[in-house]
PyMOL commands that place a pseudoatom at each C-alpha (Angstrom):
pseudoatom trace, name=CA, resn=UNK, resi=1, chain=A, elem=C, hetatm=0, pos=[-58.812, 1.582, -18.624]
pseudoatom trace, name=CA, resn=UNK, resi=2, chain=A, elem=C, hetatm=0, pos=[-55.941, 0.237, -20.656]
pseudoatom trace, name=CA, resn=UNK, resi=3, chain=A, elem=C, hetatm=0, pos=[-54.555, 3.625, -20.688]
pseudoatom trace, name=CA, resn=UNK, resi=4, chain=A, elem=C, hetatm=0, pos=[-54.165, 3.688, -16.906]
pseudoatom trace, name=CA, resn=UNK, resi=5, chain=A, elem=C, hetatm=0, pos=[-52.580, 0.252, -16.769]
pseudoatom trace, name=CA, resn=UNK, resi=6, chain=A, elem=C, hetatm=0, pos=[-49.956, 1.243, -19.349]
pseudoatom trace, name=CA, resn=UNK, resi=7, chain=A, elem=C, hetatm=0, pos=[-49.390, 4.451, -17.614]
pseudoatom trace, name=CA, resn=UNK, resi=8, chain=A, elem=C, hetatm=0, pos=[-48.876, 2.516, -14.381]
pseudoatom trace, name=CA, resn=UNK, resi=9, chain=A, elem=C, hetatm=0, pos=[-46.589, 0.062, -16.048]
pseudoatom trace, name=CA, resn=UNK, resi=10, chain=A, elem=C, hetatm=0, pos=[-44.368, 2.826, -17.228]
pseudoatom trace, name=CA, resn=UNK, resi=11, chain=A, elem=C, hetatm=0, pos=[-44.409, 5.130, -14.266]
pseudoatom trace, name=CA, resn=UNK, resi=12, chain=A, elem=C, hetatm=0, pos=[-44.009, 2.637, -11.499]
pseudoatom trace, name=CA, resn=UNK, resi=13, chain=A, elem=C, hetatm=0, pos=[-40.574, 1.424, -12.610]
pseudoatom trace, name=CA, resn=UNK, resi=14, chain=A, elem=C, hetatm=0, pos=[-39.511, 5.027, -13.144]
pseudoatom trace, name=CA, resn=UNK, resi=15, chain=A, elem=C, hetatm=0, pos=[-40.465, 5.866, -9.591]
pseudoatom trace, name=CA, resn=UNK, resi=16, chain=A, elem=C, hetatm=0, pos=[-38.653, 2.713, -8.294]
pseudoatom trace, name=CA, resn=UNK, resi=17, chain=A, elem=C, hetatm=0, pos=[-35.597, 3.746, -10.269]
pseudoatom trace, name=CA, resn=UNK, resi=18, chain=A, elem=C, hetatm=0, pos=[-35.741, 7.210, -8.885]
pseudoatom trace, name=CA, resn=UNK, resi=19, chain=A, elem=C, hetatm=0, pos=[-36.000, 5.866, -5.360]
pseudoatom trace, name=CA, resn=UNK, resi=20, chain=A, elem=C, hetatm=0, pos=[-33.000, 3.537, -5.961]
pseudoatom trace, name=CA, resn=UNK, resi=21, chain=A, elem=C, hetatm=0, pos=[-30.849, 6.324, -7.479]
pseudoatom trace, name=CA, resn=UNK, resi=22, chain=A, elem=C, hetatm=0, pos=[-31.593, 8.985, -4.872]
pseudoatom trace, name=CA, resn=UNK, resi=23, chain=A, elem=C, hetatm=0, pos=[-29.358, 7.588, -2.067]
pseudoatom trace, name=CA, resn=UNK, resi=24, chain=A, elem=C, hetatm=0, pos=[-26.469, 7.122, -4.597]
pseudoatom trace, name=CA, resn=UNK, resi=25, chain=A, elem=C, hetatm=0, pos=[-26.804, 10.700, -5.680]
pseudoatom trace, name=CA, resn=UNK, resi=26, chain=A, elem=C, hetatm=0, pos=[-26.969, 11.824, -2.160]
pseudoatom trace, name=CA, resn=UNK, resi=27, chain=A, elem=C, hetatm=0, pos=[-23.571, 10.103, -1.491]
pseudoatom trace, name=CA, resn=UNK, resi=28, chain=A, elem=C, hetatm=0, pos=[-21.766, 11.659, -4.508]
pseudoatom trace, name=CA, resn=UNK, resi=29, chain=A, elem=C, hetatm=0, pos=[-20.197, 14.624, -2.666]
pseudoatom trace, name=CA, resn=UNK, resi=30, chain=A, elem=C, hetatm=0, pos=[-18.734, 12.319, 0.094]
pseudoatom trace, name=CA, resn=UNK, resi=31, chain=A, elem=C, hetatm=0, pos=[-17.505, 9.909, -2.600]
pseudoatom trace, name=CA, resn=UNK, resi=32, chain=A, elem=C, hetatm=0, pos=[-15.932, 12.748, -4.573]
pseudoatom trace, name=CA, resn=UNK, resi=33, chain=A, elem=C, hetatm=0, pos=[-14.151, 14.024, -1.362]
pseudoatom trace, name=CA, resn=UNK, resi=34, chain=A, elem=C, hetatm=0, pos=[-12.939, 10.581, -0.726]
pseudoatom trace, name=CA, resn=UNK, resi=35, chain=A, elem=C, hetatm=0, pos=[-11.557, 10.092, -4.176]
pseudoatom trace, name=CA, resn=UNK, resi=36, chain=A, elem=C, hetatm=0, pos=[-9.751, 13.320, -3.959]
pseudoatom trace, name=CA, resn=UNK, resi=37, chain=A, elem=C, hetatm=0, pos=[-8.300, 12.371, -0.530]
pseudoatom trace, name=CA, resn=UNK, resi=38, chain=A, elem=C, hetatm=0, pos=[-7.199, 9.130, -2.110]
pseudoatom trace, name=CA, resn=UNK, resi=39, chain=A, elem=C, hetatm=0, pos=[-5.485, 10.792, -5.031]
pseudoatom trace, name=CA, resn=UNK, resi=40, chain=A, elem=C, hetatm=0, pos=[-3.667, 13.112, -2.664]
pseudoatom trace, name=CA, resn=UNK, resi=41, chain=A, elem=C, hetatm=0, pos=[-2.446, 10.217, -0.555]
pseudoatom trace, name=CA, resn=UNK, resi=42, chain=A, elem=C, hetatm=0, pos=[-1.376, 8.491, -3.881]
pseudoatom trace, name=CA, resn=UNK, resi=43, chain=A, elem=C, hetatm=0, pos=[0.675, 11.487, -4.853]
pseudoatom trace, name=CA, resn=UNK, resi=44, chain=A, elem=C, hetatm=0, pos=[2.179, 11.692, -1.322]
pseudoatom trace, name=CA, resn=UNK, resi=45, chain=A, elem=C, hetatm=0, pos=[3.100, 7.955, -1.552]
pseudoatom trace, name=CA, resn=UNK, resi=46, chain=A, elem=C, hetatm=0, pos=[4.704, 8.454, -4.956]
pseudoatom trace, name=CA, resn=UNK, resi=47, chain=A, elem=C, hetatm=0, pos=[6.679, 11.461, -3.635]
pseudoatom trace, name=CA, resn=UNK, resi=48, chain=A, elem=C, hetatm=0, pos=[7.795, 9.275, -0.597]
pseudoatom trace, name=CA, resn=UNK, resi=49, chain=A, elem=C, hetatm=0, pos=[8.784, 6.495, -2.866]
pseudoatom trace, name=CA, resn=UNK, resi=50, chain=A, elem=C, hetatm=0, pos=[11.064, 8.689, -5.033]
pseudoatom trace, name=CA, resn=UNK, resi=51, chain=A, elem=C, hetatm=0, pos=[12.539, 10.091, -1.859]
pseudoatom trace, name=CA, resn=UNK, resi=52, chain=A, elem=C, hetatm=0, pos=[13.114, 6.526, -0.570]
pseudoatom trace, name=CA, resn=UNK, resi=53, chain=A, elem=C, hetatm=0, pos=[14.761, 5.473, -3.806]
pseudoatom trace, name=CA, resn=UNK, resi=54, chain=A, elem=C, hetatm=0, pos=[17.076, 8.509, -3.697]
pseudoatom trace, name=CA, resn=UNK, resi=55, chain=A, elem=C, hetatm=0, pos=[18.029, 7.722, -0.131]
pseudoatom trace, name=CA, resn=UNK, resi=56, chain=A, elem=C, hetatm=0, pos=[18.670, 4.059, -1.093]
pseudoatom trace, name=CA, resn=UNK, resi=57, chain=A, elem=C, hetatm=0, pos=[21.049, 5.250, -3.920]
pseudoatom trace, name=CA, resn=UNK, resi=58, chain=A, elem=C, hetatm=0, pos=[22.795, 7.501, -1.492]
pseudoatom trace, name=CA, resn=UNK, resi=59, chain=A, elem=C, hetatm=0, pos=[23.132, 4.702, 1.104]
pseudoatom trace, name=CA, resn=UNK, resi=60, chain=A, elem=C, hetatm=0, pos=[24.579, 2.421, -1.663]
pseudoatom trace, name=CA, resn=UNK, resi=61, chain=A, elem=C, hetatm=0, pos=[27.087, 5.118, -2.534]
pseudoatom trace, name=CA, resn=UNK, resi=62, chain=A, elem=C, hetatm=0, pos=[28.188, 5.692, 1.030]
pseudoatom trace, name=CA, resn=UNK, resi=63, chain=A, elem=C, hetatm=0, pos=[28.421, 1.885, 1.429]
pseudoatom trace, name=CA, resn=UNK, resi=64, chain=A, elem=C, hetatm=0, pos=[30.848, 1.822, -1.560]
pseudoatom trace, name=CA, resn=UNK, resi=65, chain=A, elem=C, hetatm=0, pos=[32.806, 4.714, -0.025]
pseudoatom trace, name=CA, resn=UNK, resi=66, chain=A, elem=C, hetatm=0, pos=[33.109, 2.841, 3.334]
pseudoatom trace, name=CA, resn=UNK, resi=67, chain=A, elem=C, hetatm=0, pos=[34.321, -0.239, 1.548]
pseudoatom trace, name=CA, resn=UNK, resi=68, chain=A, elem=C, hetatm=0, pos=[36.980, 1.720, -0.306]
pseudoatom trace, name=CA, resn=UNK, resi=69, chain=A, elem=C, hetatm=0, pos=[38.061, 3.606, 2.844]
pseudoatom trace, name=CA, resn=UNK, resi=70, chain=A, elem=C, hetatm=0, pos=[38.333, 0.238, 4.697]
pseudoatom trace, name=CA, resn=UNK, resi=71, chain=A, elem=C, hetatm=0, pos=[40.363, -1.278, 1.885]
pseudoatom trace, name=CA, resn=UNK, resi=72, chain=A, elem=C, hetatm=0, pos=[42.804, 1.718, 1.800]
pseudoatom trace, name=CA, resn=UNK, resi=73, chain=A, elem=C, hetatm=0, pos=[43.079, 1.590, 5.723]
pseudoatom trace, name=CA, resn=UNK, resi=74, chain=A, elem=C, hetatm=0, pos=[43.993, -2.017, 5.409]
pseudoatom trace, name=CA, resn=UNK, resi=75, chain=A, elem=C, hetatm=0, pos=[46.705, -1.287, 2.752]
pseudoatom trace, name=CA, resn=UNK, resi=76, chain=A, elem=C, hetatm=0, pos=[48.041, 1.528, 4.971]
pseudoatom trace, name=CA, resn=UNK, resi=77, chain=A, elem=C, hetatm=0, pos=[48.262, -0.721, 8.020]
pseudoatom trace, name=CA, resn=UNK, resi=78, chain=A, elem=C, hetatm=0, pos=[49.866, -3.358, 5.980]
pseudoatom trace, name=CA, resn=UNK, resi=79, chain=A, elem=C, hetatm=0, pos=[52.571, -1.063, 4.754]
pseudoatom trace, name=CA, resn=UNK, resi=80, chain=A, elem=C, hetatm=0, pos=[53.324, 0.220, 8.233]
pseudoatom trace, name=CA, resn=UNK, resi=81, chain=A, elem=C, hetatm=0, pos=[53.274, -3.253, 9.697]
pseudoatom trace, name=CA, resn=UNK, resi=82, chain=A, elem=C, hetatm=0, pos=[55.458, -4.760, 6.909]
for i in range(1, 82): cmd.bond("trace and resi %d" % i, "trace and resi %d" % (i + 1))
show_as sticks, trace
zoom trace
């Protein structure tokens, strides 16, 4: 009789654990696909960020060129007018 009680005390929690783990194991493939998709989006975001930084640097360079050109234009106008 004690043998059956001990067996039940050991087996019942194992059955409960198996029933609790089963849905998680069933979702693993979907979770893996979602994780891969997130990694791909992260890589895309990093690529876009580096592209945006390069564009920002290019825009700053163009802004400096515009300022220089405007300054030269003002000097030319001052020479012609003066």
